C-alpha positions as CSV (number, residue, x, y, z in Angstrom):
1,M,18.7,12.9,-34.4
2,L,21.0,11.0,-36.7
3,V,20.1,10.6,-40.4
4,N,22.1,8.0,-42.3
5,G,24.8,8.3,-39.7
6,K,25.0,12.1,-39.7
7,W,23.8,14.5,-37.0
8,D,20.9,16.5,-38.3
9,A,19.8,19.8,-36.7
10,N,19.7,20.6,-33.0
11,W,18.3,18.3,-30.3
12,H,14.6,18.7,-29.6
13,P,12.5,16.7,-27.1
14,V,9.5,16.1,-29.3
15,Q,10.3,13.2,-31.5
16,S,6.9,13.0,-33.2
17,K,3.3,14.0,-32.6
18,D,-0.1,13.0,-33.9
19,E,-2.8,15.3,-35.5
20,Q,-4.2,16.1,-32.0
21,G,-0.8,17.3,-30.8
22,R,-0.1,14.2,-28.7
23,F,3.6,13.4,-28.0
24,I,4.7,10.1,-29.6
25,R,7.8,8.3,-28.3
26,Q,10.3,6.7,-30.6
27,T,10.6,2.9,-30.7
28,S,13.9,1.5,-29.7
29,S,16.2,0.3,-32.5
30,F,18.6,-2.3,-31.0
31,R,16.8,-5.3,-29.5
32,N,19.3,-8.1,-28.9
33,W,19.5,-9.9,-25.6
34,I,22.3,-11.1,-23.3
35,T,21.4,-14.7,-22.3
36,P,23.3,-17.3,-20.1
37,D,24.5,-19.3,-23.2
38,G,24.4,-16.6,-25.9
39,A,21.3,-18.0,-27.5
40,P,18.8,-15.5,-29.1
41,G,16.4,-13.8,-26.7
42,P,12.8,-12.9,-27.4
43,T,13.9,-10.4,-30.1
44,G,17.1,-9.9,-32.1
45,K,19.9,-12.3,-32.8
46,G,22.1,-14.5,-30.6
47,G,25.8,-14.3,-29.8
48,F,25.6,-12.2,-26.6
49,K,26.6,-14.6,-23.8
50,A,26.6,-13.4,-20.2
51,E,30.2,-13.0,-19.3
52,P,31.8,-10.8,-16.6
53,G,33.4,-7.7,-17.8
54,R,32.2,-8.0,-21.4
55,Y,29.4,-5.4,-21.3
56,H,29.1,-1.7,-20.6
57,L,26.1,0.4,-19.7
58,Y,25.7,4.0,-20.8
59,A,23.1,5.8,-18.7
60,A,21.9,9.2,-17.5
61,L,20.8,9.8,-13.9
62,I,18.2,12.3,-15.2
63,C,16.6,9.6,-17.3
64,P,13.9,7.4,-15.7
65,W,14.3,4.7,-18.4
66,A,18.1,4.5,-17.8
67,S,17.6,4.6,-14.0
68,R,15.4,1.5,-14.2
69,V,18.5,-0.3,-15.5
70,L,20.8,1.2,-12.9
71,A,18.4,0.1,-10.2
72,V,18.4,-3.5,-11.4
73,L,22.2,-3.5,-11.6
74,A,22.3,-2.4,-8.0
75,L,19.6,-4.7,-6.7
76,K,21.0,-7.8,-8.5
77,G,24.7,-7.1,-7.6
78,L,25.7,-6.7,-11.2
79,T,27.9,-3.6,-10.9
80,R,30.9,-5.9,-10.5
81,Y,30.2,-7.5,-13.8
82,I,28.9,-4.6,-16.0
83,S,30.8,-1.3,-16.1
84,V,28.8,2.0,-16.2
85,T,29.3,5.5,-17.7
86,I,27.0,8.3,-16.6
87,V,26.5,11.0,-19.2
88,N,26.1,14.8,-18.6
89,P,22.5,15.4,-17.5
90,R,22.1,18.6,-19.5
91,L,20.9,18.1,-23.1
92,S,23.3,19.7,-25.6
93,E,22.4,20.7,-29.2
94,Q,23.8,17.3,-30.1
95,G,21.9,15.4,-27.4
96,W,23.6,13.4,-24.6
97,Q,27.3,14.3,-24.1
98,F,30.1,13.0,-21.9
99,G,31.8,14.8,-19.0
100,G,31.4,18.5,-18.2
101,F,29.2,18.1,-15.1
102,E,29.8,16.8,-11.6
103,G,29.3,13.1,-11.5
104,A,29.3,12.8,-15.4
105,Q,32.1,10.8,-16.9
106,A,34.2,10.7,-20.0
107,D,33.6,7.9,-22.4
108,P,36.2,5.2,-21.4
109,L,35.7,2.9,-24.5
110,L,35.6,5.0,-27.6
111,N,36.6,8.4,-26.3
112,A,33.4,9.8,-27.8
113,S,32.2,13.3,-27.1
114,Y,28.5,12.6,-27.7
115,M,26.2,9.6,-27.3
116,H,25.3,9.7,-31.0
117,E,28.9,8.7,-31.8
118,I,28.3,5.4,-29.9
119,Y,25.4,4.7,-32.2
120,T,27.3,5.4,-35.4
121,Q,30.1,3.1,-34.1
122,A,27.5,0.3,-34.0
123,D,25.9,1.3,-37.3
124,S,27.6,3.9,-39.5
125,D,24.3,4.5,-41.4
126,F,22.0,4.7,-38.3
127,T,18.9,6.9,-38.5
128,G,17.1,7.7,-35.3
129,R,17.6,9.3,-31.9
130,A,20.6,8.5,-29.8
131,T,18.9,7.6,-26.5
132,V,20.0,6.1,-23.2
133,P,20.2,3.5,-21.8
134,V,22.6,1.7,-24.1
135,L,24.0,-1.7,-23.3
136,W,27.3,-2.1,-25.2
137,D,29.2,-5.3,-26.1
138,K,33.0,-4.6,-25.8
139,Q,33.7,-7.9,-27.6
140,Q,31.7,-7.3,-30.7
141,Q,32.0,-3.5,-30.5
142,T,28.3,-2.9,-30.9
143,I,25.1,-2.0,-29.2
144,V,23.3,-5.0,-27.7
145,N,20.1,-3.2,-26.7
146,N,18.8,0.3,-26.1
147,E,15.3,-0.6,-24.7
148,S,15.2,-0.3,-21.0
149,A,12.3,-2.7,-20.6
150,D,14.3,-5.4,-22.4
151,I,17.5,-4.7,-20.4
152,V,15.7,-4.8,-17.1
153,R,14.2,-8.2,-17.9
154,M,17.4,-9.7,-19.3
155,L,19.5,-8.6,-16.4
156,N,17.1,-10.2,-14.0
157,T,18.1,-13.6,-15.2
158,A,21.1,-13.5,-17.6
159,F,23.8,-13.4,-15.0
160,A,22.3,-16.0,-12.6
161,D,25.3,-18.2,-13.0
162,F,27.5,-15.5,-11.5
163,T,25.3,-13.9,-8.8
164,Q,22.2,-14.9,-6.9
165,Q,21.9,-11.5,-5.2
166,G,18.6,-9.7,-5.1
167,P,15.0,-10.7,-5.7
168,D,13.5,-12.2,-8.8
169,L,11.9,-9.1,-10.4
170,Y,9.7,-11.1,-12.8
171,P,8.5,-14.2,-10.9
172,E,6.4,-16.4,-13.2
173,A,3.5,-16.5,-10.6
174,L,3.1,-12.8,-10.9
175,A,3.8,-12.4,-14.7
176,N,0.2,-11.6,-15.7
177,D,-0.2,-9.0,-12.9
178,I,3.2,-7.5,-13.8
179,E,2.2,-7.1,-17.5
180,H,-1.2,-5.6,-16.5
181,W,0.3,-3.0,-14.2
182,N,3.3,-2.3,-16.4
183,D,1.0,-1.4,-19.3
184,R,-1.3,0.8,-17.3
185,I,1.5,2.6,-15.5
186,Y,3.5,3.2,-18.6
187,T,0.6,4.5,-20.6
188,Q,-0.9,6.8,-18.0
189,L,2.0,7.8,-15.8
190,N,5.6,6.9,-17.0
191,N,4.9,8.2,-20.5
192,G,1.9,10.3,-19.4
193,V,4.0,12.9,-17.7
194,Y,5.9,13.4,-21.0
195,Q,2.7,13.6,-23.0
196,A,1.6,16.4,-20.6
197,G,4.9,18.2,-20.7
198,F,5.4,17.9,-24.5
199,A,1.8,18.3,-25.6
200,S,1.3,20.8,-28.4
201,S,-2.4,21.3,-28.0
202,Q,-4.7,22.0,-25.0
203,Q,-6.7,18.8,-25.8
204,A,-3.6,16.7,-25.7
205,Y,-2.4,18.2,-22.5
206,D,-5.7,17.9,-20.7
207,E,-6.0,14.3,-21.7
208,A,-2.5,13.5,-20.5
209,Y,-2.9,15.4,-17.2
210,D,-6.2,13.6,-16.4
211,N,-4.5,10.2,-17.2
212,V,-1.6,11.0,-14.8
213,F,-3.7,11.9,-11.8
214,T,-6.2,9.1,-12.4
215,M,-3.4,6.7,-12.3
216,L,-1.9,8.3,-9.2
217,D,-5.2,8.0,-7.4
218,V,-5.5,4.3,-8.4
219,L,-2.0,3.6,-7.1
220,E,-2.6,5.5,-3.8
221,N,-5.8,3.5,-3.2
222,T,-4.1,0.2,-4.1
223,L,-1.3,0.9,-1.6
224,S,-3.7,2.0,1.2
225,D,-4.2,-1.6,2.4
226,G,-0.7,-1.6,3.9
227,R,1.0,-3.8,1.3
228,E,4.7,-3.3,1.0
229,Y,5.0,-3.3,-2.7
230,L,2.5,-2.8,-5.6
231,L,1.9,-6.6,-6.1
232,G,2.0,-7.5,-2.4
233,N,5.1,-8.2,-0.3
234,Q,7.5,-9.0,-3.2
235,L,9.5,-6.3,-5.0
236,T,9.0,-6.7,-8.8
237,E,10.1,-4.8,-11.9
238,T,6.8,-3.0,-11.8
239,D,7.9,-1.2,-8.6
240,I,11.1,-0.1,-10.3
241,R,9.2,1.2,-13.2
242,L,6.9,3.2,-10.9
243,F,9.6,4.4,-8.5
244,V,11.7,6.2,-11.2
245,T,8.7,8.3,-12.2
246,L,7.6,9.0,-8.6
247,V,11.1,10.2,-7.5
248,R,11.2,12.7,-10.3
249,F,7.7,14.0,-10.0
250,D,7.9,16.8,-7.4
251,V,11.3,18.1,-8.6
252,A,10.5,18.1,-12.4
253,Y,7.1,16.9,-13.6
254,Y,5.0,18.8,-11.1
255,G,6.3,22.2,-12.2
256,L,8.1,22.0,-15.5
257,F,5.7,19.4,-17.1
258,K,2.6,21.2,-15.7
259,C,1.5,18.1,-13.8
260,N,0.6,20.4,-10.9
261,K,-2.6,19.1,-9.4
262,K,-0.9,17.5,-6.5
263,P,2.8,16.6,-5.6
264,I,3.7,13.1,-4.5
265,R,4.5,14.3,-1.0
266,D,0.8,14.9,-0.6
267,Y,-0.1,11.3,-1.3
268,E,0.4,9.5,2.0
269,H,0.8,6.0,0.8
270,L,2.7,6.7,-2.5
271,Q,5.2,8.9,-0.6
272,R,5.8,6.2,2.0
273,Y,6.1,3.6,-0.7
274,M,8.6,5.7,-2.7
275,M,10.8,6.2,0.4
276,R,10.7,2.5,1.2
277,I,12.1,1.7,-2.3
278,Y,14.7,4.5,-2.2
279,Q,16.0,3.0,1.1
280,L,16.7,-0.5,-0.4
281,E,20.4,-1.3,-0.6
282,G,22.0,0.4,-3.6
283,M,18.9,2.4,-4.7
284,A,20.0,5.8,-3.3
285,E,23.0,5.7,-5.7
286,T,20.7,5.6,-8.7
287,V,19.0,8.8,-7.7
288,N,20.7,12.2,-8.1
289,I,18.4,15.2,-7.6
290,D,21.0,17.6,-8.9
291,H,21.3,15.6,-12.2
292,I,17.5,15.3,-12.5
293,K,16.9,19.0,-12.1
294,A,19.8,20.2,-14.2
295,G,18.8,17.8,-17.0
296,Y,15.1,18.6,-17.2
297,Y,15.5,22.3,-16.8
298,S,18.1,22.3,-19.6
299,I,15.3,21.5,-22.1
300,K,15.0,24.8,-24.0
301,A,11.6,24.0,-25.4
302,L,10.3,23.9,-21.8
303,N,12.7,26.3,-20.1
304,P,14.3,28.8,-22.5
305,S,16.1,30.7,-19.7
306,G,17.8,27.6,-18.4
307,I,17.3,28.7,-14.8
308,V,17.2,25.7,-12.4
309,P,14.9,26.2,-9.4
310,K,16.5,25.8,-5.9
311,G,13.5,23.9,-4.5
312,P,11.6,21.9,-3.7
313,E,13.2,20.4,-0.6
314,T,13.3,16.6,-0.8
315,D,13.8,14.1,2.1
316,L,13.8,10.5,1.0
């Protein structure tokens, strides 16, 4: 991580843990919002007006949080207004790096070698982890936001004056249901797989493992009534949040993260649901199994040899 703007020690996946060995995720640091008129959003300060070509997204195809944002860009037709750089999926000793892997790109804005250089450009004394996604303002030369949940929601509405493509991913009539499911899915599944994989005690692992599969059973049962999406027949941000974990499950979380009770392909309704979302226009381009496997299996704390398995076979 960065400490007062300086890279400190080698990258490690466990940011923090509690006394029982439970993995604790870092809170995002930059929380400004792009809005249609540049007014302040729910958090942060104003001055970030929705303008074509002004913003740039740094993302990783391994990362489910970054892939949420890539999915919204695709669904809402925003790739023509916001440029994107995909980082190397393999975690280096200095964290995310640019180039050096098929499909990974050089940094076109600052010619940086590592993602942490983007953070210190925004704040020369920054202390924290240099995560993705990062939404960058080319005009102010700073980070707008590095919290995927914020970015997903702002991009749903901020550029409505320029494009009406795609569904409303946060319709007011479903807001309460979205918040309810988002919280449950994040706690037990999205972050639950990480709490299992990065647990440092048997108790913490057992707890996370049980949470993951309890949630998967709930979701399988919910989808068994034939509904198209989790909240009915309308795609919402909750589906995007769920999809990014499901699509990584069999190739990474099942084996490497020890979530090995049952793969997603053995859940009839979840598998069908995942395939349905994958086949939406633009979604396939946000999923790269080679990046996902190369990235997760580069985590030395979980896979010291660095060997990437050839399987499992995937057909989406």
